[in-house]
C-alpha positions in Angstrom: 0.0 0.0 0.0 1.5 3.3 -1.0 1.1 6.0 1.6 0.7 9.7 0.9 2.5 12.3 3.0 0.3 13.2 5.9 -1.8 10.1 5.7 -3.0 8.7 9.0 -3.3 5.1 7.9 0.1 3.8 9.0 0.9 3.3 12.7 4.4 2.8 13.7 5.8 2.1 17.1 5.5 5.0 19.6 4.4 4.7 23.2 0.8 5.0 22.2 0.8 3.1 19.0 1.5 -0.4 17.9 3.5 -1.5 14.9 2.1 -2.7 11.6 5.4 -4.2 10.5 5.9 -1.6 7.8 9.1 0.3 8.5 9.6 3.9 7.4 12.8 5.8 7.3 13.5 9.0 9.2 13.4 10.9 5.9 10.0 9.5 5.0 8.7 10.3 8.5 10.1 13.9 8.3 8.5 14.4 4.9 5.1 13.1 6.0 5.2 14.9 9.3 6.2 18.3 7.8 3.4 17.9 5.2 0.7 17.2 7.9 2.0 20.0 10.1 1.9 22.4 7.1 -1.7 21.5 6.5 -2.5 21.8 10.2 -0.8 25.2 10.3 -2.9 26.4 7.3 -6.1 25.3 9.2 -5.0 27.1 12.3 -4.2 30.3 10.4 -7.6 30.1 8.6 -9.3 29.6 11.9 -7.4 32.5 13.5 -8.3 34.7 10.6 -12.0 33.9 10.9 -11.9 34.5 14.6 -10.4 37.9 14.2 -12.8 38.9 11.4 -15.9 37.7 13.3 -14.9 39.1 16.8 -17.7 41.2 18.3 -16.6 44.8 18.6 -17.6 44.8 22.3 -15.8 41.5 23.1 -13.3 41.8 26.0 -9.7 41.1 25.4 -9.9 38.2 27.9 -12.9 36.7 26.1 -11.2 37.1 22.7 -8.1 35.3 23.9 -10.1 32.5 25.4 -12.0 32.0 22.2 -8.8 32.1 20.2 -7.2 29.5 22.3 -10.2 27.2 22.6 -11.3 27.3 19.0 -8.0 27.5 17.1 -4.8 27.1 19.0 -5.5 24.2 21.4 -7.5 22.0 18.9 -4.9 22.4 16.1 -2.0 21.7 18.4 -3.8 18.7 19.8 -4.5 17.5 16.3 -0.9 17.9 15.4 0.2 15.7 18.4 -2.4 13.0 17.5 -1.4 13.0 13.8 2.3 12.8 14.6 1.7 9.9 16.9 -0.5 8.2 14.3 2.3 8.5 11.7 4.4 6.2 13.9 8.1 6.7 14.5 10.8 5.2 12.5 12.4 2.2 14.3 14.8 3.5 16.9 13.4 7.0 16.9 10.4 6.3 19.1 11.6 8.2 22.1 12.5 11.3 20.0 9.1 11.3 18.3 7.3 10.7 21.6 9.2 13.7 23.1 7.8 15.9 20.3 4.3 14.6 20.9 4.5 15.1 24.7 5.8 18.6 24.2 2.8 19.4 22.0 0.5 17.9 24.5 2.0 20.0 27.3 1.4 23.2 25.1 -2.3 22.1 24.7 -2.7 21.5 28.5 -1.1 24.8 29.3 -3.3 26.6 26.8 -6.5 25.1 28.1 -5.5 25.7 31.8 -5.1 29.5 31.4 -5.7 30.9 27.9 -4.8 34.5 28.8 -1.5 33.6 30.5 -0.7 31.2 27.6 -1.2 33.8 24.9 0.8 36.4 26.9 3.7 34.1 27.7 6.7 34.6 25.4 8.2 31.5 23.9 5.2 29.3 24.8 5.8 27.0 21.9 9.6 26.8 22.4 9.8 23.3 23.9 7.7 21.8 21.2 9.4 23.7 18.5 12.9 22.8 19.9 12.0 19.1 20.1 10.6 19.1 16.5 13.6 21.0 15.1 16.1 18.8 16.9 14.6 15.8 15.1 14.6 17.6 11.7 11.0 18.8 11.5 10.8 22.4 10.3 7.1 23.0 10.4 5.9 21.2 13.4 5.6 22.5 17.0 4.4 26.1 16.2 1.3 27.9 15.1 2.8 30.6 12.8 
């Protein structure tokens, strides 16, 4: 079965996934992960754009931040974590890929816990972005 970049059909072996016996190389994983993260990033930016265009004029800053985090940032970062996990890690890279997924999940948890603090915190995506870049991913781990 030929897999398209970004497809969710294959599961590799990360902590949360099993292994279907089909091995992928690190280069294949990076290409697929960057493709899915690029699509996720486009979705997030489209959602953010819609949120800003449709914001009520009398909406408080706090309410706007909470709506932004709850409807765009957290769901898209959560989807990115799930999609990366579903791709499955190349054999031997399970820990590195799981570290990226866990960093993304930590960003989501922090965002949902206190949206205002999350948005106002400089470098909030740094741990996820750093883990992704260290592995070779250049699109994953950030919103913009």
